[in-house]
Residue, then its C-alpha position, 0 to 999 in steps of 0.5 A: m563513547m562514539k561507538k555507543m552513540s553510533s550504535y544508538i543512531l543506527l538503532v533509531l534509524l532501523g526503528a524509523a525504517g521499520y515503522f515506515l514499512l509498517n505504515y505505508h504500502i509501496i506501490f510499483s507501477g513501471a517507473t513510478v512509485k506511489l506511497l499509500n498509508k495503511s489503515k493499520l500498522t501491519s506488514d501485509y502488502t507492504f510492497i506491491s507490483a501493480s504493473n503486472k496485475s489488473a486493477e480488479s485483482l488489486m481492488r479485490i484485496d480488502t487491505l488495499r481497498e480499505a487503504g484507498i488503492g482505488k484512488v491511486l489507480v484513478e491517479m495512475g489512469r488505470l481506472s475511471k472514477e465510475e469503475r472504481e466506485s463500481l469495484e468498491h461496491k462489488f467487493d465491499s458487499d462481498p463477505v469473503y476476505y481476500 
């Protein structure tokens, strides 16, 4: 009986971890880690290393921009609010999906 309960608990924990990974972008920037809610459940761009990418290259990705990567980059000090708005306008008006 105990084996069966522990296997159920393990399945629940694995399911919860999977749901967490489908629901959040995990952004690494040096020693800091930020969580960003995804706009929809997907496995796209779950783990992102922002330390070796420019802010513009991160803002270029529609999935990240829709989730609010610009606000995170402003919090991290990588962009000003004006730069964020400018990049959002630039890439929102671009019909190409990155």
